N, C-alpha and C positions, 0 to 999 in steps of 0.2 A: 489364307492369306486376305492381307488387308484390301480394298478395292483399290484398283489402279487409275491414275489420271481421272480424266471426265470432270463432272460439275460436282459430283457426288458430294455432298457434304459430310464429313467427318469430323466427329467432336473430338477437341484435343484432351487428354488426361491431365489430371493435375501436374503428375508426373512430367509430363513435356513440358507444361509451362515452367514448371519448376526449374528444370535443366536448362531451359531456355534464359530463365532470368540467371542463373548461375552462369551461362556460356556467355550473357552479356556484362554481367560485371565483373568478370575475370578479364576480359577486352576491352572494359573501360580502365581498370585497373594497368593494362599493358598501355593504353593509350594516354593516360595522366602522366605514367612515366616519361613516356617522349615528348609529351609537350610540356612540361612543367620546365624543360630544358630553356622554353623560350623566356621564360621570366628570370631564369638563371643566369641569361647571356652576360650580362653587364657585371653581376657581382664575382663571376668565375672570370671573366675578363681581367677584373681588378685584383682578385687575389692570386691569380697566376701570371698575367702580364702577356696575354695572348692575344693575336688578332681575330677578325672576324671569318677570316678564311679558316681559322683552326677551328673556333668555335662552330663555325659547317660542319668540319670534320668530325666533331664528338657527338654533334646533333644528327650526322646523317652517314659520312662514308664510313667512318669505323664501326657506327652499327650495321650499315649495308654488307660492309666485307664479311663479317660472320653469318649475317641471315643469308649472302648468297651460296657461303659455303655447305649451310645446314639445310638449305629449304627444300631442294627436292629429296633429299634422304628422309627428311622429317616427313614429306608426303606423302613416300612408299613406306613408312612407320605405320601413319595413319590409317592406310589401305590395309593394312595387315595386322594390328593390333586392335585391343578393346580402346576405343579412343576415349571413354571417360577417364580411364587409369592412366593413358599416355598423357592427358591434362592435368590431372591432379598432380603428376609427377613434375612436369613442366612449371606448373604454376607454384609450385615450390620452390624451384630452383629460381623461380624469376622474383619472389620474394626477398631471398636469401639475398641474391647477386645486387638488387636495388637497395637494400640497407647498406651494402657494401659501399655502393656509389659514395653516400655519406660519411665513409671511413676513410677514403682515400687521402694521403698526403700530397699528391704531387699529380699533375695534368696526365702526365701519363700512365699511373694507375689508374685514375679516372676513364682514360679510353680503352683501356684493359677491361676493366667492370663494366662499361657500358656494352664491351664485345660479348662478356659473358650474358648479360641481358640479353642479347640479340640470339644468341644460341638456345637461352630458355624460350623466345618468343616463336622461335622459327616454326614449331608445328600448331600452334593456338588456331589460326587463321583457316589452314585447311580440314584439320581435326573438327573444329567447331561448325562449320557451314558443311562439311560432311555429314556431321551428325543432325544439324537441323534438316538438310534434306531428307533425312530418314525419321524425321520426326512428324513432317506436314507433309502433303500430298501438294503433287505440283501448281494446281491452282489457288493454294494459299500461300506458297512460299516465300512471293515477294514481299510479302507483309511482315512474316516472320524474320526473314533474312535483313528486311529494313530496321526491324527493332533492334536485332543483334547490331545492323551496320550505326544506327543513332549511337554508340557506346563513345565513338571518337567525341561526338559532339559535347556527351555529358562530362568526357574528360576534358574537352577545351574550357568549359565552365568550371569546372574544379580547380583543372591546372592553371589556367590564365586567370583566375577571379582569385578563390580562395589559395590557390598555390603562391601570387603574388604577395598575399597578403603574410603568409608562412613565412618565406622567404626575406621580405622586408623586416619581420619581427624577430624570425631566430634564425635566419640563414638557410643559406642551400643545401648545407648536410643537413640540418634536423629534416629539410623539406622531402628529402630521399628517404631518409627512416620513417616518416610518416606514411608517403607511399608506398613504402614496400612491405609493411606490416600486415593489412588489410588479406594481402595474398595469402598469408598462409591459415587463414581463416577459410577461404575460398577452397584453396587446395583439400582441407580438411572434408569440407562437406562434399565434393566434389567424389572424393576416393570413398566416403560412407554412404552419402544419399543419393547417388546416381544410379542408372540403370543403363547398361548398353543397347539400343535399341538395336533389331533385325537390319542389319546392311542391306539396301535396293529393296525395302517394301514396299516402294511404290512405283518401281518400274515394271513397265508394260513390255519393254524391250527385251531380248532375251541376255543371258549373262554375256558378257565379253572375257575373251580369254585374260588370262594373266602373264602380262608382259614383261620385261626387265625395264629397268629405269630408265635407259635408254631408248629402248624401242617404243615406251608408253612416252616419253617426250616428243619422240620423232613423229609419232602417229598423230598426237595431238596438233602440232606445229604445221603438220600437213595438211591438216582440215581449216580451210580459209576461213570461216565466221568462226572458229574457234581462236584462231592466230590474229585476228585483227579484232576481235573482242577483247582479247588479254591486254594488247597492245595500247586499245582506245582506254580501257580502265585503269590498268596499271601505270604502265610506261608514261601517259602524259595526264589523265586526270589527276594520278597521285600526285607526280611529280609538280605541276601547278598548285594542287592544294596545298602539298605537305609545305611546300617553300613559303607559302604566304601563311600559313598557320605557325610556320616557326619564328617569321620575320615580322608578322604584324603588330605585336607589342613595342618591338623597337623601332617599328617606323612610326608610332604613333608619340613615341616619347623624343624622336628625333625630329620628326616635321612638324608634331604640334606641340612640345613642348610640355606635356605630360608628365607625371610623376610615373615611376614603373608602376606603382600599385595601380592608381587610377588608369594605368594604359593596360593592363592586366585585365581589371574588371572589366573595362570597354570589349577588348577585344574577346574575353570569354563569354560575358553574358551577351554580348551582341552576336556576334558570331556563331556560338555554343548553342543560343537558344535558336536562333533563326535556320541554322542548318540541322537541329534537331528534327523541328517540324516539317523541314524539307525534306529529308531523308525519308521519313514517316508517310509523309502524303503523296512524296513520287511512289513508294512501294504500294500505296493504298491505290492510286491512279493508274497503276501498271497490272496489277491483279483486277481492278474495275472494270475498267476500258478496254483490255486485251481480251477479255470473255466475250466482248462483241465486234471489236475492231482488231484482230491478229497484230496488225502493224504499230499498234501504239504500245507494244512490248518495248520498240526501240525509239518509238517517237518520243515517250516522255523522257528518258535520258537526251535526246538530243534538242528537245526546246529546253530542258535544263542547261544544257551547258550553252544553249547560243546566249538567254537570258543573262546567265551568268559572266560570261565574257563581257557582256554591253556592262553592266552593273560594275565589274571588277573595275575595268578601264576608269570608267565613270570616279569611282570611290579613290583610286589612286591619283588621279587627276586634279582633283576636287580643289577648289582654292581655301588656304586654312581661314577657316571663320567658326564661331560658336552659334550652334543653335540654342542651346538652354544649359543653365547652369543649376545644376543639383546640388544644393550644400556648396563642399570646395571640388566639386567635379564636374569639369568643363566637357560637355559633349559636343563635339564639332558636328556640324551639318553633314560631313562626309559618312557617318556611321549609318545614316539611312540607306545608302549604298552599299556600306558594307551589309548590311541586315540582308538587303534583296540579293545580294552574289551569295552570301550563306544560305539561303533558301532554295534558291534554284540550282546552285553549282552543284549540288550533292543527289540532285534526282536519278544519277546512272546508277547509284549504288545499289538498291534492290532490285529492281529489273534485269542488271546486267548481272549481279551473281546468279539469280534464279534463274537465268538464260544459260548460264555457262553449267550449269549442276544440270540441265536437261540435255545439254547437246553432247554429254560425256555418259558411258556407261558409273552404274555404281561402282564398279572395282577400280577404276581410274579415276573417280572423283576426285578424291583428295589431293591425288597426284595434280590433277588439272588447276586444282584451288593453289595447292604450293607452287606451281609454275606462273601461277597469275600473280602471288602475294611473293614470289622472289623476283619477277621482273619490277613489281611495284616500289618494293624496297629496295632493290639496287639503284634504278634510275631515278624515281619519287623520293624515296626518303634518302638514299646516299646522294644522287646527283643534285635534287634540288635546291637544297638548304646551303649547299657549298656553293653551288653554282651563283649562286644569289648573291652569298658574303664574297665571292671573291671577284663577281660583277661589282660589287658595291666598294669595295677595294678601289678596283682599277679607277671607278668614278667619283673617288673622294675628293682627288684634286682638283678638278673641275666644280664638282657641285658641292662639297662640304657635306653638311647634315640630310641634303638633298639626295645623296647618292642611292642612298637605299631606295627612296621612291621609284627609280626609274629603273633600279636593278631586278624590282618585284614586277614590274611590266611583263617581265619573261612568263609569268603565269597566264598572260592573255594568249599568247601564241600557243601554249599546250593545249587550252581550251577549243582551240581556234583547229587545231590538227586531231584533237578527239572527235571532233564535230566530222570532219571528211573521213576518218576511219569507221566509225560508227553506221553512217552512210554506205560504206563499202561491204561491212557485215550484213546489212539489211539487202544490197543489192546480190550478195554471192549467197546467201537463205533464198531470196525468192528463186535463184538461177538453180539452187541444188534442190529445190521442191523440200528444205527443212523448215520445222515449226517456226511459225513466228511468235508463238506463245506458250509460257508454260502449263496453259492448260492440254495440250497433246503432248503428254508423255513417251510416244512411241517415235525413235531416233535412231539414225543411225548410229553405230558404234564409232568410238574414237580409235579403233583399234584398225579401221578400213574407214576412213574418213573421206567425204566427197572430196572429186577434185575441181 
């Protein structure tokens, strides 16, 4: 058996690194498919004659409804089936259904195709994060998970900048086909070239009994640190972040008068690069600082949320002025605050996911991650964009093109609530004597959670 926990350095094999790269590419593909909708809002609205609320539906609620139905069963499958084979199959289905999105002839068929995409994505995050927890020891897990979690920021750069160019040049239908095709190659590589690691190889804790799906969820939810951590990361951080990412390009078009291609380029490059750097630095800081002072496992996300909240409010309320002109591209001064927000607001990802993998036993790890992903998708992806679109429609008679600016301020409220919940996680962990760092892998089973 490999060594468990502690500070012992364990070299990662090229197979582990290669599998992490494949998982990250697959996750990036998933998020490119989600985020490219942001630069398709205006052309799809024109073609089908639908409202902002309807676009919030297709980018959020329709996707989340299918995800909600299949999220927990997908987590159960990931806890019981070979995860590499499961991911290869779902990646193939995802690629095919994404291509079909570009071939639909009506808005209703497009909504249905997006629901199939959601079904294919349901096992991805829990199965992939469960694999990463078995590829890397606890004291190196935040960095590995942060690299995986950086995939959405890579997706933002591709979807909002390159994607905007593809949409403007060849149309939104071609963009879906271009996005879906690489998934077929990733699926083949996962099926042929990957190897399933031993489940729970780094765990120092005894094996937990296998529970039914309802019993597993009930036991996980009864553990207060697990419950508050899931709510802070999935329900709140994801809600605000998804709503912001979905509507930011449209905000720049409406409030700053930018062309769609320019708005997508700025939103993708500024938001994507800053968030990509932020998520990796947040993971590195967590692994580095928590080894000396364990409370940094939660203080890193708390710091990121606070600075992100302040910079987001400043960005949305900053007056319309141009910092500099690059060719035909005007860069608003507010993009400075957009970059600061993107850098800090993602500091929760690596530390929070890594902490969750430690708080639950290996046999129920994918179920816990599926529960986190389910709530994040249902409330974050599902509610965030459609709620912002609904508020924008209601404010339209009063504020006109500026209605979206004030609707997006909802994101600030979610960041504040996430800070409150993460602080409750810290207090309950201290009270229950649970570890505050992923360097200590000996934790109570989720089957018998602390009260």
